[in-house]
PDB file of N, CA, C and O in Angstrom:
ATOM      1  N   MET A   1      23.781  42.187 -17.561  1.00  0.00           N
ATOM      2  CA  MET A   1      23.235  42.134 -16.218  1.00  0.00           C
ATOM      3  C   MET A   1      24.365  41.894 -15.238  1.00  0.00           C
ATOM      4  O   MET A   1      25.304  41.155 -15.534  1.00  0.00           O
ATOM      5  N   ALA A   2      24.281  42.494 -14.110  1.00  0.00           N
ATOM      6  CA  ALA A   2      25.335  42.361 -13.113  1.00  0.00           C
ATOM      7  C   ALA A   2      25.133  41.084 -12.323  1.00  0.00           C
ATOM      8  O   ALA A   2      24.008  40.760 -11.944  1.00  0.00           O
ATOM      9  N   GLY A   3      26.216  40.351 -12.068  1.00  0.00           N
ATOM     10  CA  GLY A   3      26.167  39.168 -11.234  1.00  0.00           C
ATOM     11  C   GLY A   3      25.893  37.882 -11.988  1.00  0.00           C
ATOM     12  O   GLY A   3      25.975  36.806 -11.395  1.00  0.00           O
ATOM     13  N   THR A   4      25.574  37.947 -13.264  1.00  0.00           N
ATOM     14  CA  THR A   4      25.332  36.713 -14.015  1.00  0.00           C
ATOM     15  C   THR A   4      26.467  36.504 -14.990  1.00  0.00           C
ATOM     16  O   THR A   4      26.920  37.439 -15.650  1.00  0.00           O
ATOM     17  N   THR A   5      26.913  35.288 -15.072  1.00  0.00           N
ATOM     18  CA  THR A   5      27.955  34.942 -16.031  1.00  0.00           C
ATOM     19  C   THR A   5      27.457  33.794 -16.874  1.00  0.00           C
ATOM     20  O   THR A   5      26.768  32.904 -16.376  1.00  0.00           O
ATOM     21  N   SER A   6      27.789  33.807 -18.111  1.00  0.00           N
ATOM     22  CA  SER A   6      27.393  32.712 -18.995  1.00  0.00           C
ATOM     23  C   SER A   6      28.653  32.134 -19.611  1.00  0.00           C
ATOM     24  O   SER A   6      29.073  32.547 -20.692  1.00  0.00           O
ATOM     25  N   GLY A   7      29.247  31.185 -18.924  1.00  0.00           N
ATOM     26  CA  GLY A   7      30.462  30.544 -19.407  1.00  0.00           C
ATOM     27  C   GLY A   7      30.150  29.152 -19.919  1.00  0.00           C
ATOM     28  O   GLY A   7      29.092  28.604 -19.613  1.00  0.00           O
ATOM     29  N   ALA A   8      31.049  28.577 -20.688  1.00  0.00           N
ATOM     30  CA  ALA A   8      30.834  27.251 -21.249  1.00  0.00           C
ATOM     31  C   ALA A   8      30.969  26.164 -20.193  1.00  0.00           C
ATOM     32  O   ALA A   8      30.440  25.066 -20.371  1.00  0.00           O
ATOM     33  N   ASN A   9      31.667  26.447 -19.096  1.00  0.00           N
ATOM     34  CA  ASN A   9      31.859  25.408 -18.090  1.00  0.00           C
ATOM     35  C   ASN A   9      30.902  25.541 -16.904  1.00  0.00           C
ATOM     36  O   ASN A   9      31.165  24.962 -15.849  1.00  0.00           O
ATOM     37  N   ASP A  10      29.808  26.278 -17.040  1.00  0.00           N
ATOM     38  CA  ASP A  10      28.794  26.345 -15.993  1.00  0.00           C
ATOM     39  C   ASP A  10      27.998  25.036 -16.008  1.00  0.00           C
ATOM     40  O   ASP A  10      27.523  24.622 -17.066  1.00  0.00           O
ATOM     41  N   PRO A  11      27.847  24.385 -14.862  1.00  0.00           N
ATOM     42  CA  PRO A  11      27.068  23.132 -14.850  1.00  0.00           C
ATOM     43  C   PRO A  11      25.590  23.426 -15.054  1.00  0.00           C
ATOM     44  O   PRO A  11      25.055  24.402 -14.527  1.00  0.00           O
ATOM     45  N   GLN A  12      24.949  22.573 -15.820  1.00  0.00           N
ATOM     46  CA  GLN A  12      23.512  22.707 -16.058  1.00  0.00           C
ATOM     47  C   GLN A  12      22.765  22.066 -14.892  1.00  0.00           C
ATOM     48  O   GLN A  12      23.221  21.064 -14.341  1.00  0.00           O
ATOM     49  N   PRO A  13      21.635  22.627 -14.518  1.00  0.00           N
ATOM     50  CA  PRO A  13      20.861  21.985 -13.451  1.00  0.00           C
ATOM     51  C   PRO A  13      20.319  20.641 -13.941  1.00  0.00           C
ATOM     52  O   PRO A  13      19.998  20.482 -15.119  1.00  0.00           O
ATOM     53  N   ALA A  14      20.224  19.697 -13.040  1.00  0.00           N
ATOM     54  CA  ALA A  14      19.714  18.373 -13.398  1.00  0.00           C
ATOM     55  C   ALA A  14      18.234  18.486 -13.753  1.00  0.00           C
ATOM     56  O   ALA A  14      17.459  19.114 -13.032  1.00  0.00           O
ATOM     57  N   LEU A  15      17.857  17.878 -14.857  1.00  0.00           N
ATOM     58  CA  LEU A  15      16.460  17.916 -15.277  1.00  0.00           C
ATOM     59  C   LEU A  15      15.635  16.870 -14.539  1.00  0.00           C
ATOM     60  O   LEU A  15      14.462  17.098 -14.242  1.00  0.00           O
ATOM     61  N   LEU A  16      16.238  15.731 -14.244  1.00  0.00           N
ATOM     62  CA  LEU A  16      15.549  14.674 -13.516  1.00  0.00           C
ATOM     63  C   LEU A  16      16.316  14.379 -12.236  1.00  0.00           C
ATOM     64  O   LEU A  16      17.545  14.448 -12.219  1.00  0.00           O
ATOM     65  N   PRO A  17      15.604  14.051 -11.169  1.00  0.00           N
ATOM     66  CA  PRO A  17      16.318  13.718  -9.932  1.00  0.00           C
ATOM     67  C   PRO A  17      17.060  12.399 -10.077  1.00  0.00           C
ATOM     68  O   PRO A  17      16.722  11.574 -10.926  1.00  0.00           O
ATOM     69  N   ASP A  18      18.067  12.209  -9.246  1.00  0.00           N
ATOM     70  CA  ASP A  18      18.804  10.955  -9.245  1.00  0.00           C
ATOM     71  C   ASP A  18      17.869   9.819  -8.840  1.00  0.00           C
ATOM     72  O   ASP A  18      16.925  10.045  -8.083  1.00  0.00           O
ATOM     73  N   PRO A  19      18.111   8.598  -9.330  1.00  0.00           N
ATOM     74  CA  PRO A  19      17.241   7.473  -8.958  1.00  0.00           C
ATOM     75  C   PRO A  19      17.169   7.246  -7.451  1.00  0.00           C
ATOM     76  O   PRO A  19      16.131   6.815  -6.951  1.00  0.00           O
ATOM     77  N   GLU A  20      18.241   7.523  -6.718  1.00  0.00           N
ATOM     78  CA  GLU A  20      18.218   7.341  -5.271  1.00  0.00           C
ATOM     79  C   GLU A  20      17.207   8.275  -4.614  1.00  0.00           C
ATOM     80  O   GLU A  20      16.604   7.919  -3.601  1.00  0.00           O
ATOM     81  N   GLU A  21      17.018   9.454  -5.173  1.00  0.00           N
ATOM     82  CA  GLU A  21      16.078  10.411  -4.591  1.00  0.00           C
ATOM     83  C   GLU A  21      14.634  10.000  -4.850  1.00  0.00           C
ATOM     84  O   GLU A  21      13.743  10.401  -4.101  1.00  0.00           O
ATOM     85  N   ARG A  22      14.379   9.214  -5.891  1.00  0.00           N
ATOM     86  CA  ARG A  22      13.021   8.821  -6.241  1.00  0.00           C
ATOM     87  C   ARG A  22      12.602   7.516  -5.584  1.00  0.00           C
ATOM     88  O   ARG A  22      11.453   7.100  -5.732  1.00  0.00           O
ATOM     89  N   ARG A  23      13.492   6.868  -4.873  1.00  0.00           N
ATOM     90  CA  ARG A  23      13.158   5.599  -4.246  1.00  0.00           C
ATOM     91  C   ARG A  23      12.090   5.800  -3.187  1.00  0.00           C
ATOM     92  O   ARG A  23      12.096   6.784  -2.447  1.00  0.00           O
ATOM     93  N   ARG A  24      11.165   4.837  -3.132  1.00  0.00           N
ATOM     94  CA  ARG A  24      10.126   4.890  -2.114  1.00  0.00           C
ATOM     95  C   ARG A  24      10.699   4.432  -0.777  1.00  0.00           C
ATOM     96  O   ARG A  24      11.574   3.567  -0.738  1.00  0.00           O
ATOM     97  N   PRO A  25      10.218   4.996   0.294  1.00  0.00           N
ATOM     98  CA  PRO A  25      10.694   4.520   1.596  1.00  0.00           C
ATOM     99  C   PRO A  25      10.220   3.086   1.810  1.00  0.00           C
ATOM    100  O   PRO A  25       9.160   2.711   1.309  1.00  0.00           O
ATOM    101  N   PRO A  26      10.976   2.287   2.537  1.00  0.00           N
ATOM    102  CA  PRO A  26      10.565   0.892   2.747  1.00  0.00           C
ATOM    103  C   PRO A  26       9.281   0.827   3.564  1.00  0.00           C
ATOM    104  O   PRO A  26       9.095   1.583   4.518  1.00  0.00           O
ATOM    105  N   VAL A  27       8.403  -0.085   3.175  1.00  0.00           N
ATOM    106  CA  VAL A  27       7.152  -0.321   3.891  1.00  0.00           C
ATOM    107  C   VAL A  27       7.224  -1.741   4.432  1.00  0.00           C
ATOM    108  O   VAL A  27       7.586  -2.673   3.713  1.00  0.00           O
ATOM    109  N   HIS A  28       6.882  -1.897   5.692  1.00  0.00           N
ATOM    110  CA  HIS A  28       6.965  -3.205   6.334  1.00  0.00           C
ATOM    111  C   HIS A  28       5.569  -3.692   6.691  1.00  0.00           C
ATOM    112  O   HIS A  28       4.660  -2.902   6.940  1.00  0.00           O
ATOM    113  N   CYS A  29       5.423  -5.007   6.709  1.00  0.00           N
ATOM    114  CA  CYS A  29       4.155  -5.641   7.060  1.00  0.00           C
ATOM    115  C   CYS A  29       3.780  -5.252   8.485  1.00  0.00           C
ATOM    116  O   CYS A  29       4.619  -5.278   9.385  1.00  0.00           O
ATOM    117  N   ARG A  30       2.523  -4.895   8.682  1.00  0.00           N
ATOM    118  CA  ARG A  30       2.063  -4.488  10.011  1.00  0.00           C
ATOM    119  C   ARG A  30       1.950  -5.668  10.966  1.00  0.00           C
ATOM    120  O   ARG A  30       1.908  -5.484  12.182  1.00  0.00           O
ATOM    121  N   LEU A  31       1.900  -6.886  10.415  1.00  0.00           N
ATOM    122  CA  LEU A  31       1.737  -8.053  11.271  1.00  0.00           C
ATOM    123  C   LEU A  31       3.070  -8.706  11.620  1.00  0.00           C
ATOM    124  O   LEU A  31       3.325  -9.007  12.786  1.00  0.00           O
ATOM    125  N   CYS A  32       3.928  -8.928  10.615  1.00  0.00           N
ATOM    126  CA  CYS A  32       5.179  -9.653  10.872  1.00  0.00           C
ATOM    127  C   CYS A  32       6.421  -8.782  10.736  1.00  0.00           C
ATOM    128  O   CYS A  32       7.491  -9.178  11.198  1.00  0.00           O
ATOM    129  N   GLY A  33       6.315  -7.604  10.115  1.00  0.00           N
ATOM    130  CA  GLY A  33       7.452  -6.698  10.007  1.00  0.00           C
ATOM    131  C   GLY A  33       8.359  -6.929   8.816  1.00  0.00           C
ATOM    132  O   GLY A  33       9.356  -6.223   8.664  1.00  0.00           O
ATOM    133  N   ARG A  34       8.042  -7.909   7.954  1.00  0.00           N
ATOM    134  CA  ARG A  34       8.879  -8.141   6.772  1.00  0.00           C
ATOM    135  C   ARG A  34       8.679  -7.017   5.761  1.00  0.00           C
ATOM    136  O   ARG A  34       7.605  -6.419   5.718  1.00  0.00           O
ATOM    137  N   PRO A  35       9.695  -6.716   4.945  1.00  0.00           N
ATOM    138  CA  PRO A  35       9.534  -5.668   3.930  1.00  0.00           C
ATOM    139  C   PRO A  35       8.543  -6.102   2.857  1.00  0.00           C
ATOM    140  O   PRO A  35       8.520  -7.264   2.450  1.00  0.00           O
ATOM    141  N   LEU A  36       7.725  -5.154   2.403  1.00  0.00           N
ATOM    142  CA  LEU A  36       6.716  -5.425   1.376  1.00  0.00           C
ATOM    143  C   LEU A  36       7.244  -4.969   0.031  1.00  0.00           C
ATOM    144  O   LEU A  36       7.857  -3.907  -0.076  1.00  0.00           O
ATOM    145  N   ARG A  37       7.005  -5.777  -1.000  1.00  0.00           N
ATOM    146  CA  ARG A  37       7.577  -5.492  -2.308  1.00  0.00           C
ATOM    147  C   ARG A  37       6.546  -5.180  -3.387  1.00  0.00           C
ATOM    148  O   ARG A  37       6.773  -4.285  -4.201  1.00  0.00           O
ATOM    149  N   ASP A  38       5.426  -5.885  -3.418  1.00  0.00           N
ATOM    150  CA  ASP A  38       4.481  -5.653  -4.513  1.00  0.00           C
ATOM    151  C   ASP A  38       3.476  -4.562  -4.148  1.00  0.00           C
ATOM    152  O   ASP A  38       3.327  -4.189  -2.985  1.00  0.00           O
ATOM    153  N   ARG A  39       2.800  -4.071  -5.165  1.00  0.00           N
ATOM    154  CA  ARG A  39       1.908  -2.921  -4.997  1.00  0.00           C
ATOM    155  C   ARG A  39       0.731  -3.234  -4.080  1.00  0.00           C
ATOM    156  O   ARG A  39       0.375  -2.428  -3.220  1.00  0.00           O
ATOM    157  N   GLU A  40       0.130  -4.405  -4.266  1.00  0.00           N
ATOM    158  CA  GLU A  40      -1.030  -4.764  -3.453  1.00  0.00           C
ATOM    159  C   GLU A  40      -0.652  -4.878  -1.974  1.00  0.00           C
ATOM    160  O   GLU A  40      -1.388  -4.423  -1.099  1.00  0.00           O
ATOM    161  N   ALA A  41       0.493  -5.485  -1.712  1.00  0.00           N
ATOM    162  CA  ALA A  41       0.940  -5.623  -0.324  1.00  0.00           C
ATOM    163  C   ALA A  41       1.213  -4.254   0.291  1.00  0.00           C
ATOM    164  O   ALA A  41       0.871  -4.016   1.450  1.00  0.00           O
ATOM    165  N   ARG A  42       1.825  -3.358  -0.472  1.00  0.00           N
ATOM    166  CA  ARG A  42       2.107  -2.012   0.042  1.00  0.00           C
ATOM    167  C   ARG A  42       0.806  -1.254   0.293  1.00  0.00           C
ATOM    168  O   ARG A  42       0.714  -0.482   1.247  1.00  0.00           O
ATOM    169  N   THR A  43      -0.201  -1.467  -0.555  1.00  0.00           N
ATOM    170  CA  THR A  43      -1.489  -0.799  -0.379  1.00  0.00           C
ATOM    171  C   THR A  43      -2.178  -1.278   0.899  1.00  0.00           C
ATOM    172  O   THR A  43      -2.688  -0.471   1.677  1.00  0.00           O
ATOM    173  N   TRP A  44      -2.189  -2.599   1.109  1.00  0.00           N
ATOM    174  CA  TRP A  44      -2.834  -3.170   2.284  1.00  0.00           C
ATOM    175  C   TRP A  44      -2.010  -2.965   3.546  1.00  0.00           C
ATOM    176  O   TRP A  44      -2.555  -2.907   4.648  1.00  0.00           O
ATOM    177  N   GLY A  45      -0.688  -2.856   3.380  1.00  0.00           N
ATOM    178  CA  GLY A  45       0.188  -2.804   4.545  1.00  0.00           C
ATOM    179  C   GLY A  45       0.419  -4.173   5.144  1.00  0.00           C
ATOM    180  O   GLY A  45       0.914  -4.297   6.264  1.00  0.00           O
ATOM    181  N   LEU A  46       0.051  -5.222   4.381  1.00  0.00           N
ATOM    182  CA  LEU A  46       0.202  -6.603   4.829  1.00  0.00           C
ATOM    183  C   LEU A  46       0.757  -7.438   3.689  1.00  0.00           C
ATOM    184  O   LEU A  46       0.386  -7.239   2.532  1.00  0.00           O
ATOM    185  N   GLY A  47       1.636  -8.363   4.006  1.00  0.00           N
ATOM    186  CA  GLY A  47       2.150  -9.286   3.003  1.00  0.00           C
ATOM    187  C   GLY A  47       1.101 -10.325   2.648  1.00  0.00           C
ATOM    188  O   GLY A  47       0.114 -10.469   3.369  1.00  0.00           O
ATOM    189  N   PRO A  48       1.293 -11.059   1.542  1.00  0.00           N
ATOM    190  CA  PRO A  48       0.286 -12.040   1.118  1.00  0.00           C
ATOM    191  C   PRO A  48       0.057 -13.141   2.161  1.00  0.00           C
ATOM    192  O   PRO A  48      -1.079 -13.577   2.347  1.00  0.00           O
ATOM    193  N   GLU A  49       1.110 -13.594   2.841  1.00  0.00           N
ATOM    194  CA  GLU A  49       0.941 -14.639   3.853  1.00  0.00           C
ATOM    195  C   GLU A  49       0.118 -14.125   5.034  1.00  0.00           C
ATOM    196  O   GLU A  49      -0.747 -14.836   5.546  1.00  0.00           O
ATOM    197  N   CYS A  50       0.381 -12.912   5.459  1.00  0.00           N
ATOM    198  CA  CYS A  50      -0.351 -12.350   6.596  1.00  0.00           C
ATOM    199  C   CYS A  50      -1.798 -12.037   6.219  1.00  0.00           C
ATOM    200  O   CYS A  50      -2.694 -12.191   7.049  1.00  0.00           O
ATOM    201  N   ARG A  51      -2.039 -11.602   4.984  1.00  0.00           N
ATOM    202  CA  ARG A  51      -3.418 -11.382   4.539  1.00  0.00           C
ATOM    203  C   ARG A  51      -4.180 -12.697   4.552  1.00  0.00           C
ATOM    204  O   ARG A  51      -5.351 -12.733   4.929  1.00  0.00           O
ATOM    205  N   ALA A  52      -3.517 -13.790   4.137  1.00  0.00           N
ATOM    206  CA  ALA A  52      -4.170 -15.101   4.142  1.00  0.00           C
ATOM    207  C   ALA A  52      -4.508 -15.523   5.573  1.00  0.00           C
ATOM    208  O   ALA A  52      -5.559 -16.117   5.809  1.00  0.00           O
ATOM    209  N   LYS A  53      -3.629 -15.222   6.524  1.00  0.00           N
ATOM    210  CA  LYS A  53      -3.909 -15.552   7.926  1.00  0.00           C
ATOM    211  C   LYS A  53      -5.134 -14.796   8.426  1.00  0.00           C
ATOM    212  O   LYS A  53      -5.959 -15.355   9.148  1.00  0.00           O
ATOM    213  N   LEU A  54      -5.253 -13.533   8.045  1.00  0.00           N
ATOM    214  CA  LEU A  54      -6.387 -12.738   8.509  1.00  0.00           C
ATOM    215  C   LEU A  54      -7.687 -13.149   7.837  1.00  0.00           C
ATOM    216  O   LEU A  54      -8.754 -12.992   8.429  1.00  0.00           O
ATOM    217  N   GLU A  55      -7.627 -13.672   6.610  1.00  0.00           N
ATOM    218  CA  GLU A  55      -8.844 -14.127   5.936  1.00  0.00           C
ATOM    219  C   GLU A  55      -9.460 -15.299   6.680  1.00  0.00           C
ATOM    220  O   GLU A  55     -10.680 -15.461   6.671  1.00  0.00           O
ATOM    221  N   LEU A  56      -8.633 -16.120   7.326  1.00  0.00           N
ATOM    222  CA  LEU A  56      -9.153 -17.250   8.090  1.00  0.00           C
ATOM    223  C   LEU A  56      -9.955 -16.776   9.292  1.00  0.00           C
ATOM    224  O   LEU A  56     -10.839 -17.493   9.761  1.00  0.00           O
ATOM    225  N   ARG A  57      -9.669 -15.597   9.794  1.00  0.00           N
ATOM    226  CA  ARG A  57     -10.354 -15.065  10.968  1.00  0.00           C
ATOM    227  C   ARG A  57     -11.609 -14.285  10.604  1.00  0.00           C
ATOM    228  O   ARG A  57     -12.317 -13.820  11.497  1.00  0.00           O
ATOM    229  N   ALA A  58     -11.903 -14.130   9.319  1.00  0.00           N
ATOM    230  CA  ALA A  58     -13.061 -13.335   8.905  1.00  0.00           C
ATOM    231  C   ALA A  58     -14.361 -14.085   9.230  1.00  0.00           C
ATOM    232  O   ALA A  58     -14.371 -15.313   9.315  1.00  0.00           O
ATOM    233  N   ALA A  59     -15.427 -13.351   9.406  1.00  0.00           N
ATOM    234  CA  ALA A  59     -16.731 -13.944   9.677  1.00  0.00           C
ATOM    235  C   ALA A  59     -17.218 -14.695   8.443  1.00  0.00           C
ATOM    236  O   ALA A  59     -16.895 -14.309   7.320  1.00  0.00           O
ATOM    237  N   PRO A  60     -17.986 -15.758   8.635  1.00  0.00           N
ATOM    238  CA  PRO A  60     -18.495 -16.504   7.477  1.00  0.00           C
ATOM    239  C   PRO A  60     -19.477 -15.661   6.674  1.00  0.00           C
ATOM    240  O   PRO A  60     -20.149 -14.777   7.205  1.00  0.00           O
ATOM    241  N   ARG A  61     -19.538 -15.958   5.385  1.00  0.00           N
ATOM    242  CA  ARG A  61     -20.475 -15.237   4.515  1.00  0.00           C
ATOM    243  C   ARG A  61     -21.898 -15.676   4.819  1.00  0.00           C
ATOM    244  O   ARG A  61     -22.130 -16.860   5.066  1.00  0.00           O
ATOM    245  N   PRO A  62     -22.860 -14.753   4.807  1.00  0.00           N
ATOM    246  CA  PRO A  62     -24.256 -15.147   5.029  1.00  0.00           C
ATOM    247  C   PRO A  62     -24.772 -15.947   3.838  1.00  0.00           C
ATOM    248  O   PRO A  62     -24.279 -15.783   2.722  1.00  0.00           O
ATOM    249  N   PRO A  63     -25.755 -16.806   4.065  1.00  0.00           N
ATOM    250  CA  PRO A  63     -26.295 -17.608   2.954  1.00  0.00           C
ATOM    251  C   PRO A  63     -26.992 -16.719   1.930  1.00  0.00           C
ATOM    252  O   PRO A  63     -27.461 -15.625   2.243  1.00  0.00           O
ATOM    253  N   ASP A  64     -27.046 -17.223   0.692  1.00  0.00           N
ATOM    254  CA  ASP A  64     -27.664 -16.453  -0.389  1.00  0.00           C
ATOM    255  C   ASP A  64     -29.186 -16.446  -0.293  1.00  0.00           C
ATOM    256  O   ASP A  64     -29.822 -15.452  -0.640  1.00  0.00           O
ATOM    257  N   GLY A  65     -29.771 -17.539   0.171  1.00  0.00           N
ATOM    258  CA  GLY A  65     -31.225 -17.639   0.234  1.00  0.00           C
ATOM    259  C   GLY A  65     -31.759 -17.229   1.586  1.00  0.00           C
ATOM    260  O   GLY A  65     -30.992 -16.865   2.478  1.00  0.00           O
ATOM    261  N   PRO A  66     -33.092 -17.287   1.747  1.00  0.00           N
ATOM    262  CA  PRO A  66     -33.689 -16.923   3.038  1.00  0.00           C
ATOM    263  C   PRO A  66     -33.324 -17.960   4.110  1.00  0.00           C
ATOM    264  O   PRO A  66     -33.107 -19.133   3.807  1.00  0.00           O
ATOM    265  N   VAL A  67     -33.265 -17.519   5.326  1.00  0.00           N
ATOM    266  CA  VAL A  67     -32.913 -18.376   6.450  1.00  0.00           C
ATOM    267  C   VAL A  67     -34.192 -18.792   7.158  1.00  0.00           C
ATOM    268  O   VAL A  67     -35.056 -17.962   7.439  1.00  0.00           O
ATOM    269  N   GLU A  68     -34.307 -20.101   7.448  1.00  0.00           N
ATOM    270  CA  GLU A  68     -35.480 -20.587   8.174  1.00  0.00           C
ATOM    271  C   GLU A  68     -35.316 -20.227   9.641  1.00  0.00           C
ATOM    272  O   GLU A  68     -34.274 -20.482  10.245  1.00  0.00           O
ATOM    273  N   GLN A  69     -36.348 -19.638  10.200  1.00  0.00           N
ATOM    274  CA  GLN A  69     -36.310 -19.274  11.611  1.00  0.00           C
ATOM    275  C   GLN A  69     -37.722 -19.272  12.163  1.00  0.00           C
ATOM    276  O   GLN A  69     -38.694 -19.203  11.411  1.00  0.00           O
ATOM    277  N   ASP A  70     -37.826 -19.348  13.471  1.00  0.00           N
ATOM    278  CA  ASP A  70     -39.129 -19.308  14.129  1.00  0.00           C
ATOM    279  C   ASP A  70     -39.689 -17.899  14.012  1.00  0.00           C
ATOM    280  O   ASP A  70     -38.931 -16.929  13.989  1.00  0.00           O
ATOM    281  N   PRO A  71     -41.030 -17.776  13.937  1.00  0.00           N
ATOM    282  CA  PRO A  71     -41.609 -16.431  13.881  1.00  0.00           C
ATOM    283  C   PRO A  71     -41.372 -15.696  15.200  1.00  0.00           C
ATOM    284  O   PRO A  71     -41.327 -16.305  16.269  1.00  0.00           O
ATOM    285  N   LEU A  72     -41.225 -14.414  15.102  1.00  0.00           N
ATOM    286  CA  LEU A  72     -41.017 -13.588  16.284  1.00  0.00           C
ATOM    287  C   LEU A  72     -42.334 -13.447  17.040  1.00  0.00           C
ATOM    288  O   LEU A  72     -43.378 -13.245  16.421  1.00  0.00           O
ATOM    289  N   PRO A  73     -42.302 -13.551  18.370  1.00  0.00           N
ATOM    290  CA  PRO A  73     -43.551 -13.411  19.129  1.00  0.00           C
ATOM    291  C   PRO A  73     -44.075 -11.975  19.057  1.00  0.00           C
ATOM    292  O   PRO A  73     -43.309 -11.012  19.103  1.00  0.00           O
ATOM    293  N   GLY A  74     -45.378 -11.861  18.944  1.00  0.00           N
ATOM    294  CA  GLY A  74     -46.005 -10.550  18.918  1.00  0.00           C
ATOM    295  C   GLY A  74     -46.001  -9.899  17.554  1.00  0.00           C
ATOM    296  O   GLY A  74     -46.413  -8.746  17.422  1.00  0.00           O
ATOM    297  N   VAL A  75     -45.546 -10.609  16.534  1.00  0.00           N
ATOM    298  CA  VAL A  75     -45.523 -10.006  15.200  1.00  0.00           C
ATOM    299  C   VAL A  75     -46.519 -10.689  14.315  1.00  0.00           C
ATOM    300  O   VAL A  75     -46.655 -10.328  13.146  1.00  0.00           O
TER     301      VAL A  75
END
């Protein structure tokens, strides 16, 4: 075939990419901007400390049983 050479010193193509090419881009916490390292933090986009801060702001859980209340008028 014209244009192809098969010499012993031809470099072989890399089968796997270099580790630098496979690195994930850095992900930072949306609240404080610190870099996130673990999988759960990267998934949430929040570090564990910032997630704990936001849990304090969550609405209280409703009670498990029925709530006592006055009957609605007209019902």
